[in-house]
DRENMISE-871316 format. One record per atom (N, C-alpha, C): residue number from 0; residue in one letter; atom name; x, y, z. Coordinates in Angstrom, 3 decimals, decimal comma. Layout:
% DRENMISE-871316
+-----+------+------+----------+----------+----------+
| seq | type | atom |        u |        v |        w |
+-----+------+------+----------+----------+----------+
| NUM |    A |   CA |        X |        Y |        Z |
...
+-----+------+------+----------+----------+----------+
% end
This chain:
% DRENMISE-871316
+-----+------+------+----------+----------+----------+
| seq | type | atom |        u |        v |        w |
+-----+------+------+----------+----------+----------+
|   0 |    X |    N |    0,825 |   -1,198 |    0,000 |
|   0 |    X |   CA |    0,000 |    0,000 |    0,000 |
|   0 |    X |    C |    0,861 |    1,249 |    0,000 |
|   1 |    X |    N |    2,165 |    1,076 |   -0,016 |
|   1 |    X |   CA |    3,070 |    2,198 |   -0,074 |
|   1 |    X |    C |    3,146 |    3,008 |    1,203 |
|   2 |    X |    N |    2,958 |    2,376 |    2,350 |
|   2 |    X |   CA |    2,990 |    3,110 |    3,612 |
|   2 |    X |    C |    4,414 |    3,197 |    4,138 |
|   3 |    X |    N |    4,644 |    4,159 |    5,018 |
|   3 |    X |   CA |    5,971 |    4,315 |    5,612 |
|   3 |    X |    C |    6,065 |    3,665 |    6,988 |
|   4 |    X |    N |    4,951 |    3,198 |    7,520 |
|   4 |    X |   CA |    4,896 |    2,487 |    8,800 |
|   4 |    X |    C |    5,419 |    3,326 |    9,959 |
|   5 |    X |    N |    5,083 |    4,601 |    9,981 |
|   5 |    X |   CA |    5,519 |    5,438 |   11,098 |
|   5 |    X |    C |    4,455 |    5,536 |   12,187 |
|   6 |    X |    N |    3,183 |    5,370 |   11,855 |
|   6 |    X |   CA |    2,109 |    5,418 |   12,846 |
|   6 |    X |    C |    1,588 |    4,028 |   13,154 |
|   7 |    X |    N |    1,508 |    3,205 |   12,153 |
|   7 |    X |   CA |    1,028 |    1,837 |   12,283 |
|   7 |    X |    C |    1,941 |    0,910 |   11,513 |
|   8 |    X |    N |    1,566 |   -0,342 |   11,394 |
|   8 |    X |   CA |    2,425 |   -1,318 |   10,714 |
|   8 |    X |    C |    2,513 |   -1,047 |    9,216 |
|   9 |    X |    N |    3,539 |   -1,584 |    8,610 |
|   9 |    X |   CA |    3,719 |   -1,521 |    7,165 |
|   9 |    X |    C |    2,629 |   -2,392 |    6,536 |
|  10 |    X |    N |    1,659 |   -1,754 |    5,910 |
|  10 |    X |   CA |    0,518 |   -2,493 |    5,369 |
|  10 |    X |    C |    0,909 |   -3,433 |    4,239 |
|  11 |    X |    N |    1,988 |   -3,123 |    3,535 |
|  11 |    X |   CA |    2,425 |   -4,014 |    2,459 |
|  11 |    X |    C |    2,728 |   -5,407 |    3,004 |
|  12 |    X |    N |    3,259 |   -5,497 |    4,206 |
|  12 |    X |   CA |    3,535 |   -6,788 |    4,813 |
|  12 |    X |    C |    2,395 |   -7,285 |    5,677 |
|  13 |    X |    N |    1,798 |   -6,383 |    6,435 |
|  13 |    X |   CA |    0,753 |   -6,771 |    7,389 |
|  13 |    X |    C |   -0,506 |   -7,298 |    6,707 |
|  14 |    X |    N |   -0,791 |   -6,803 |    5,506 |
|  14 |    X |   CA |   -2,014 |   -7,230 |    4,818 |
|  14 |    X |    C |   -1,761 |   -8,238 |    3,694 |
|  15 |    X |    N |   -0,505 |   -8,490 |    3,410 |
|  15 |    X |   CA |   -0,188 |   -9,402 |    2,308 |
|  15 |    X |    C |   -0,779 |  -10,778 |    2,554 |
|  16 |    X |    N |   -1,555 |  -11,252 |    1,596 |
|  16 |    X |   CA |   -2,168 |  -12,568 |    1,684 |
|  16 |    X |    C |   -3,397 |  -12,664 |    2,572 |
|  17 |    X |    N |   -3,787 |  -11,558 |    3,180 |
|  17 |    X |   CA |   -4,965 |  -11,567 |    4,050 |
|  17 |    X |    C |   -6,232 |  -11,486 |    3,201 |
|  18 |    X |    N |   -7,291 |  -12,167 |    3,625 |
|  18 |    X |   CA |   -8,552 |  -12,088 |    2,877 |
|  18 |    X |    C |   -9,188 |  -10,698 |    3,030 |
|  19 |    X |    N |  -10,039 |  -10,352 |    2,101 |
|  19 |    X |   CA |  -10,705 |   -9,050 |    2,160 |
|  19 |    X |    C |  -11,544 |   -8,915 |    3,420 |
|  20 |    X |    N |  -12,050 |  -10,014 |    3,954 |
|  20 |    X |   CA |  -12,834 |   -9,943 |    5,190 |
|  20 |    X |    C |  -11,969 |   -9,448 |    6,354 |
|  21 |    X |    N |  -10,700 |   -9,860 |    6,401 |
|  21 |    X |   CA |   -9,784 |   -9,394 |    7,444 |
|  21 |    X |    C |   -9,496 |   -7,908 |    7,263 |
|  22 |    X |    N |   -9,278 |   -7,494 |    6,029 |
|  22 |    X |   CA |   -8,981 |   -6,083 |    5,746 |
|  22 |    X |    C |  -10,171 |   -5,213 |    6,143 |
|  23 |    X |    N |  -11,373 |   -5,631 |    5,765 |
|  23 |    X |   CA |  -12,566 |   -4,859 |    6,121 |
|  23 |    X |    C |  -12,734 |   -4,784 |    7,639 |
|  24 |    X |    N |  -12,571 |   -5,907 |    8,312 |
|  24 |    X |   CA |  -12,705 |   -5,918 |    9,765 |
|  24 |    X |    C |  -11,652 |   -5,010 |   10,418 |
|  25 |    X |    N |  -10,457 |   -4,977 |    9,857 |
|  25 |    X |   CA |   -9,398 |   -4,130 |   10,398 |
|  25 |    X |    C |   -9,723 |   -2,648 |   10,257 |
|  26 |    X |    N |  -10,524 |   -2,312 |    9,257 |
|  26 |    X |   CA |  -10,931 |   -0,920 |    9,054 |
|  26 |    X |    C |  -12,074 |   -0,552 |    9,996 |
|  27 |    X |    N |  -13,083 |   -1,399 |   10,098 |
|  27 |    X |   CA |  -14,268 |   -1,049 |   10,894 |
|  27 |    X |    C |  -14,107 |   -1,374 |   12,381 |
|  28 |    X |    N |  -13,170 |   -2,260 |   12,734 |
|  28 |    X |   CA |  -12,915 |   -2,606 |   14,131 |
|  28 |    X |    C |  -11,402 |   -2,734 |   14,335 |
|  29 |    X |    N |  -10,681 |   -1,609 |   14,250 |
|  29 |    X |   CA |   -9,220 |   -1,666 |   14,229 |
|  29 |    X |    C |   -8,573 |   -2,191 |   15,509 |
|  30 |    X |    N |   -9,276 |   -2,237 |   16,608 |
|  30 |    X |   CA |   -8,691 |   -2,760 |   17,836 |
|  30 |    X |    C |   -8,856 |   -4,273 |   17,983 |
|  31 |    X |    N |   -9,566 |   -4,906 |   17,069 |
|  31 |    X |   CA |   -9,814 |   -6,346 |   17,202 |
|  31 |    X |    C |   -8,523 |   -7,154 |   17,060 |
|  32 |    X |    N |   -7,677 |   -6,797 |   16,108 |
|  32 |    X |   CA |   -6,423 |   -7,510 |   15,871 |
|  32 |    X |    C |   -5,330 |   -6,461 |   15,686 |
|  33 |    X |    N |   -4,623 |   -6,139 |   16,758 |
|  33 |    X |   CA |   -3,617 |   -5,083 |   16,729 |
|  33 |    X |    C |   -2,253 |   -5,698 |   16,427 |
|  34 |    X |    N |   -1,554 |   -5,100 |   15,463 |
|  34 |    X |   CA |   -0,226 |   -5,582 |   15,105 |
|  34 |    X |    C |    0,727 |   -5,442 |   16,289 |
|  35 |    X |    N |    1,567 |   -6,430 |   16,458 |
|  35 |    X |   CA |    2,524 |   -6,454 |   17,573 |
|  35 |    X |    C |    3,380 |   -5,182 |   17,542 |
|  36 |    X |    N |    3,524 |   -4,586 |   18,711 |
|  36 |    X |   CA |    4,354 |   -3,406 |   18,843 |
|  36 |    X |    C |    3,620 |   -2,091 |   18,686 |
|  37 |    X |    N |    2,309 |   -2,142 |   18,441 |
|  37 |    X |   CA |    1,525 |   -0,924 |   18,262 |
|  37 |    X |    C |    0,429 |   -0,858 |   19,314 |
|  38 |    X |    N |    0,145 |    0,341 |   19,824 |
|  38 |    X |   CA |   -0,876 |    0,473 |   20,864 |
|  38 |    X |    C |   -2,286 |    0,460 |   20,276 |
|  39 |    X |    N |   -3,278 |    0,181 |   21,086 |
|  39 |    X |   CA |   -4,674 |    0,282 |   20,630 |
|  39 |    X |    C |   -5,068 |    1,744 |   20,453 |
|  40 |    X |    N |   -6,174 |    1,949 |   19,803 |
|  40 |    X |   CA |   -6,801 |    3,261 |   19,643 |
|  40 |    X |    C |   -5,992 |    4,248 |   18,808 |
|  41 |    X |    N |   -5,098 |    3,773 |   17,957 |
|  41 |    X |   CA |   -4,362 |    4,661 |   17,056 |
|  41 |    X |    C |   -5,252 |    5,024 |   15,866 |
|  42 |    X |    N |   -5,959 |    4,038 |   15,356 |
|  42 |    X |   CA |   -6,836 |    4,274 |   14,203 |
|  42 |    X |    C |   -8,217 |    4,718 |   14,677 |
|  43 |    X |    N |   -8,858 |    5,578 |   13,893 |
|  43 |    X |   CA |  -10,222 |    5,993 |   14,238 |
|  43 |    X |    C |  -11,141 |    4,776 |   14,335 |
|  44 |    X |    N |  -12,042 |    4,820 |   15,279 |
|  44 |    X |   CA |  -12,947 |    3,697 |   15,534 |
|  44 |    X |    C |  -14,266 |    3,808 |   14,773 |
|  45 |    X |    N |  -14,447 |    4,861 |   13,986 |
|  45 |    X |   CA |  -15,760 |    5,112 |   13,388 |
|  45 |    X |    C |  -15,806 |    4,980 |   11,868 |
|  46 |    X |    N |  -14,796 |    4,388 |   11,251 |
|  46 |    X |   CA |  -14,827 |    4,257 |    9,797 |
|  46 |    X |    C |  -16,025 |    3,440 |    9,319 |
|  47 |    X |    N |  -16,483 |    2,494 |   10,111 |
|  47 |    X |   CA |  -17,661 |    1,711 |    9,732 |
|  47 |    X |    C |  -18,910 |    2,558 |    9,646 |
|  48 |    X |    N |  -18,933 |    3,666 |   10,373 |
|  48 |    X |   CA |  -20,082 |    4,571 |   10,358 |
|  48 |    X |    C |  -19,916 |    5,715 |    9,368 |
|  49 |    X |    N |  -18,672 |    6,143 |    9,135 |
|  49 |    X |   CA |  -18,462 |    7,330 |    8,306 |
|  49 |    X |    C |  -18,227 |    7,022 |    6,836 |
|  50 |    X |    N |  -17,802 |    5,822 |    6,516 |
|  50 |    X |   CA |  -17,624 |    5,433 |    5,121 |
|  50 |    X |    C |  -18,900 |    4,789 |    4,603 |
|  51 |    X |    N |  -19,280 |    5,157 |    3,399 |
|  51 |    X |   CA |  -20,427 |    4,484 |    2,778 |
|  51 |    X |    C |  -20,007 |    3,060 |    2,427 |
|  52 |    X |    N |  -20,959 |    2,169 |    2,209 |
|  52 |    X |   CA |  -20,593 |    0,805 |    1,794 |
|  52 |    X |    C |  -19,721 |    0,798 |    0,536 |
|  53 |    X |    N |  -19,995 |    1,711 |   -0,387 |
|  53 |    X |   CA |  -19,212 |    1,791 |   -1,621 |
|  53 |    X |    C |  -17,783 |    2,250 |   -1,334 |
|  54 |    X |    N |  -17,634 |    3,240 |   -0,444 |
|  54 |    X |   CA |  -16,301 |    3,724 |   -0,082 |
|  54 |    X |    C |  -15,506 |    2,645 |    0,645 |
|  55 |    X |    N |  -16,160 |    1,945 |    1,549 |
|  55 |    X |   CA |  -15,502 |    0,873 |    2,283 |
|  55 |    X |    C |  -15,039 |   -0,218 |    1,332 |
|  56 |    X |    N |  -15,894 |   -0,620 |    0,411 |
|  56 |    X |   CA |  -15,528 |   -1,653 |   -0,564 |
|  56 |    X |    C |  -14,360 |   -1,193 |   -1,419 |
|  57 |    X |    N |  -14,395 |    0,058 |   -1,868 |
|  57 |    X |   CA |  -13,298 |    0,588 |   -2,695 |
|  57 |    X |    C |  -11,984 |    0,587 |   -1,925 |
|  58 |    X |    N |  -12,018 |    0,959 |   -0,654 |
|  58 |    X |   CA |  -10,815 |    0,971 |    0,163 |
|  58 |    X |    C |  -10,287 |   -0,442 |    0,380 |
|  59 |    X |    N |  -11,173 |   -1,359 |    0,708 |
|  59 |    X |   CA |  -10,778 |   -2,757 |    0,907 |
|  59 |    X |    C |  -10,179 |   -3,322 |   -0,375 |
|  60 |    X |    N |  -10,835 |   -3,077 |   -1,502 |
|  60 |    X |   CA |  -10,338 |   -3,579 |   -2,785 |
|  60 |    X |    C |   -8,966 |   -2,995 |   -3,106 |
|  61 |    X |    N |   -8,794 |   -1,693 |   -2,856 |
|  61 |    X |   CA |   -7,511 |   -1,050 |   -3,118 |
|  61 |    X |    C |   -6,407 |   -1,681 |   -2,269 |
|  62 |    X |    N |   -6,674 |   -1,831 |   -0,973 |
|  62 |    X |   CA |   -5,660 |   -2,403 |   -0,087 |
|  62 |    X |    C |   -5,353 |   -3,857 |   -0,451 |
|  63 |    X |    N |   -6,370 |   -4,618 |   -0,797 |
|  63 |    X |   CA |   -6,160 |   -6,023 |   -1,185 |
|  63 |    X |    C |   -5,329 |   -6,100 |   -2,465 |
|  64 |    X |    N |   -5,649 |   -5,262 |   -3,436 |
|  64 |    X |   CA |   -4,916 |   -5,282 |   -4,709 |
|  64 |    X |    C |   -3,484 |   -4,804 |   -4,547 |
|  65 |    X |    N |   -3,278 |   -3,779 |   -3,746 |
|  65 |    X |   CA |   -1,941 |   -3,199 |   -3,648 |
|  65 |    X |    C |   -1,010 |   -3,963 |   -2,709 |
|  66 |    X |    N |   -1,545 |   -4,902 |   -1,944 |
|  66 |    X |   CA |   -0,701 |   -5,674 |   -1,035 |
|  66 |    X |    C |   -0,603 |   -7,145 |   -1,438 |
|  67 |    X |    N |   -1,179 |   -7,498 |   -2,562 |
|  67 |    X |   CA |   -1,134 |   -8,913 |   -2,977 |
|  67 |    X |    C |    0,138 |   -9,244 |   -3,705 |
+-----+------+------+----------+----------+----------+
% end
């Protein structure tokens, strides 16, 4: 995903090979599975409410495609 991993994990490695269901869950419930070495509550907890279903799908698809 081209991240620099300064706030959270390097998504290119953290999401590689993960199913889209994991990616979506990580967006809408980011504290459910926290990458080792990172604290909880870094990511906003309301993306499931603020993103439309279409926006969420587009984001999940982008992350899945760019980390595969």
